[in-house]
N, C-alpha and C positions, 0 to 999 in steps of 0.2 A: 735540185742538182741531179741530173741523171747519171747513172752509173757511166765511168768512160769520161767525164768531162771534168773541168774544174774552173772556179770562178777567177778573173783575171788576175785577182789579187792574191790568189793563194799560191801559186808557183809550186806546188807539190807533185801533181801527177798530169801527164798530158797523154792522149790516146797516139799509139803509134802503130801505123798500118804498115804491116809486111807479108811477106810470102813464107811459107814454111820450106824448110830445107833440113834434112837429116844431116847432121856432123859426123863424117867420117873420123875415126880415131887413128890419124896420121900424123906426120911429121912435115910440115911444109917450110920451105925456105922463104918463099915469097910471102911474108907474113902479111903485109899491108893488103894485098890483093885478096888474099884467102880470107881476112877478117871482114872485107866488105862482103863477104859470101855469107861469113857466120852471123851477119847482122839481119839476115832474112829468115828470123825465125818468128814464131807466133808471140811475139811480145805484145800484150795487151794495153799495158800502162807503163810508160817510162817515166822516171824521175829526172826532170831536166837538169843539166848541168848548171850549178849556182858558183861562181868564182869568189863569192863573198864567204861562204860556210861550207866546210869539208863534208862531203856526203860518205855515207856507208856504203860499202859493198854488199848489198843485200837484195835477194830475190824472193818474192812471194809466189808459190806455185798453187795453181788453181784450176779447176776445169771448166768452169762457168763464171763471168765475170759479171756478178750481181751488184746491186746497190751495196749489199752488206759487204761483199768482198772489198770493194773500192773504198768504203769507209774503214774497213780494217787497216787496209794499205796506208791510207792518209794516216791513221793513227800510229802506224810504224814507222812512218817518214823514210824518205828517200829510197823506197824499195821499189824495183822493177816488178810487175807483175807478168808473169809468164803462164801461159797455157799450152801444153803439147797437143792436146785434145787430137784432133784428127792427124796431126804431124806424125806421131807415133803409132798410128793403127797398122801401118804397113810396114815398119820397121822391123829388122831383125831383132829379136830381144825387146820387142816393144809390146803394146798392150795386149795383142793376139798369142804371143809368147807366154807372156805372164800368167793369161787365163789358162792356156794349155798347161803351163807349169803346176797349175793349182789342180786341174782335173786329174793329173797324172803323178801328183804326189800320194804319200800316204801318211795315216796317222799311226801312233803306236800300236803294235801288234798286241791282241786282235784288234782290227778295225771296229771302231763302235757298230754295234748291231742296232742301228736306227730301223724303226718301224714306225707305222702309222698309229694314231692313237686308237685304242679301243672304245668304241661307244660307251657312254656311261649307261648303267642300268637304272631303271626307275628306284627312286628311295624306298618305295615300300616293297620291291622285290617279289611281289606277289605273282606277276605274270612272266617275267624276265623280259619283258618287251625293252627295247632300247629306247633312247631318248628320241631318237630321229623320228620315231613313229608316234610319237606324243608330244605333248606340249613341253617345251623346256622349263628348266626349274625356274621358279619365278614368275611363269606367264599364267595368267588367269584364263580358266577355262569359261567361255560364253556359253549361253542355252544352246546355241548351235554348233557347239564342239569347235568352234574357231577361236585359236589362242588369240589372246590380246596381250600386246606388249605392255608392261608397265612404263609410265612415262618417265620415271627416273631410273636412269640406269648409268654405271660408270665406265666411262673409256679412258685408256691411257691416252698421253699425249702422243703426237706422231713419233714414232722411233725410226732411228736411221742406222746403217752400219756404223761401227766404231772404225776410226783410224787404224789398219792393219799396221802391226809393227814391222819395222824393216828386217827384223830377225825372225823369221817364219818358225824357227825352233821354238820361239817363245809360246806360239800357238800349237806347238806340237804337229805341225803340217811340215813335212819334208818334201819339198817342191820337185816335180820331175823325177820320181824315183821309182815309178811303176813302169815295167818294160813296155814300150810303146815306138811306134814310127810317127813321123810328123810331116806334113806336107803342107805347102802353101796352096789355098784355095783359087785365089786370083793372082797369079804372080805380076809383078810390074815388068811388062815385056821390054820397056826401054831402058831397063837398068844397065845393060851391057854396054849400050851406046853412053849412058851417063858416065859409066865410070871411064870409059876411054877418053871422053872428052876431058874428064877432070884430071886424066892421067896426063894427056898433052898439054892442059893449061898448066899443071903442075907437075913437073917431071919427077919430083921426089915421091910422089904417091905411089904405093906399091900395089900391085895386082891383088886381086882377092880382096877387096875392101868390106865384103859382107853384104853389099847390095844384092848380090845374086839370090839371096834369100827374102829379099823384101817382097810384098804384096798383101792383100786383103783376106784377112781369115785363116784358119788353120783347121786342118782335118788330122785328128788323132786317131789312129788305130791301134788298140791294145793287144799286145801279145796273146792274152788272155781275157776273157770276157769278166768285166767288174760288175758287182751288184749295183744298181741304181741307187740304192741306199747309200753305198759307200761315197758316190759321187757326190750327192746331195750333201753329204756331211763336210766334204773337202771343200766344195764351193762355199759353203757357210763360213768355215774356219777362214780360208783364205782371204774372203773380201770384208771381214770385219765382223761376223757372227751377227747378221741381221736377224730380227724378231721373226721374219718371215719373208718367203718371196713365192711368186706364182710357178707353179710346176702343172703340166699338161701331159696327160698320158691318155692311151687308149682306153674307151670305156669298157672294154672287155678284160682289162688287166688290173692287177693291183702291183703297187709300188714294189713290194717286197719280193715279187716274182720276176721282177724285169732285170736283164742281164744287158748291159752295154758294151759293145766291142768297138764302135766308132762313134765320134764325137765332132761335130760341125761347130766351129768357134768364130764369134764376131762381137767384137765390143761394141756398144752402143745400141744402133737399130740395125737388126741383122738380115732383114728380109732379102734384100738385093744381093747380099753376099751368099746366103746360105739357101736361097730358093731352089737351087737346083742340085743341091748336095745330097747325096744317098748316105745318111749317117742315121744311126741309132737314136741320137740325141743331139737335139739343136740347142747350144748354149750362147745365150746372147743377153742384151739389156734390154730389148722390147720387140715384141712381134705382134701384130694386128691379131684380132679375134679370127679373122678368116683364114689368115696364115697358119695360125697355131691350130685351128680345127682342120686345114687340110694336112697338117703334118700329123695328127693324131689319128686321121683317117687312113693314113697309108702305115700306121703301126709305129709312128715315131714318138719320142718323149721330146718334151720342151723345158728347159728352165730359163725364166727371164729374171733378172735382178732389178729392173727399172733402169731406163738408159745409162746415165752416169755412173751407177754403182758398179758397172763393169769396168770402170775407168778409173775412178778416184783412186782407189788402192794401189795402183800403179805408181801414183807421185810419192807416197809415203815408203813404199816398200823397195822403190827400184830407182826412179828417176832423181830423188833428192840426193842420194849418195854419188850416183853418176855424175849429177851436174855439178855438185860441189868440187868433185875431183877434177873435172875438166877447167872450171873456173878458176881454181886454186892454180892449176898448172899454168893456165893463161896470163892470170894475174902476175904471178911470178916471173913470166917472160917478159911482160909490159915493164913489170918494177925494174927489172933488170937493163931493159934498154934505156928507159927514161933516166935511171941512175948514171948511165955512163955517158949521157948526153951533156951533163954538166950544166952550170947556169940556171939553176932551178930556183923558183920563186919559194918563199918560206911556205906557202899553203901546199905546194906540190911536194916538196921534201916532206911534209907532214903526212900526205897521201901515201907516198911511196914507202914510208916507215910503217904503214898498216898492213899487215900480211893477212888480214882476217877477210874471210869470204862466208857470208851466210846465206844458206839457202833452207827457206822454211816452207811448210805446207798450211795453207790457209785452214783456220779453225772454225770458219763458218761456212765454207763451201759445202753444199750438200745437194743431193738431188732433189727437186720439186716436191716429189712422192715420198710419204713416209708410210709406215704401218701404224694403223690405230687398232688397239687390241681392246675387246670387250673383257673388262677385268672382272665383272661380277659374274660371268659365264664359268660355269664349272667345265663345261665342255669347249676344248679351244677351237674345234672344227672338225667337221665330218671328214672321215678317212677317204683318201681317194681309192675308189675300188670299181 
């Protein structure tokens, strides 16, 4: 059975094709018409209504709907599977701002003096030659002095970032506390018209809905240049402390010597958003070889986390709590309306008495790529220099 489908007998999950819509935090008198708008969100699987049994008010958040996530949803039963994915990329306070909050945060003073690893010295120490100019430990020298890698080596299982906590203070990262300015790279040009059309349709909407700051990508400009090593550490802490992630720098520079004043940010695949951005650092999920090479040849640096690793942490740190609060308010309004209608069936009375709303993040959702570490290697990697 493919992800996103169900057997005719199961009646548990069904695909729901909808359009994305950012939900403004406003009060609407015409609830019924506005609710029809709210349904146009990126719900991937909907638990169908079953009048025979009462269902739970449960939502499962994920970035990608894989078979593993679908199986997880089936085990939970009655939950709606929701992925914000691209819908929140451009939203004010969405993915791009979350990533900007991370790079403009700071760790307890003094910030960690991160640095690249020193090359290992030869074990005999007789000539001081580092291990990069000789055969690595455990490698057999052939008569032609070409190292032959032993057949048996130990690698870790693929590792992935952990789920960031909603309380970044537990990670010691205080987001968006470094003095900076922030602008939208590609503003959504029809936002003003969208806001006016919503206000005309729903008179109780207030001006200044927040759409004015919507758009793809963010450009962060620090008041004072930041050591690149600080930003690397902030990013690692903010997205769940992965075992490693790609970093590209100009070949004539060393990480410790690089200062960053501007950062171009885009979640997911960033080339189309960041290609014309003049920034010291490009921070995104993925960038092609040629795009990264072009950037470093221009003196820029690049940090990529793998595509969905720039998105997934947003679910647990931001969206889960926000969506829980919105759903609780909406469910309370609906319960109040239904309660005053009278003549409810026993099933409806039982449902209305249930105040609970549960929003959880998938435990199995992850990026396709993990990092495999050579555990038997003493040297963890050649320093960038």
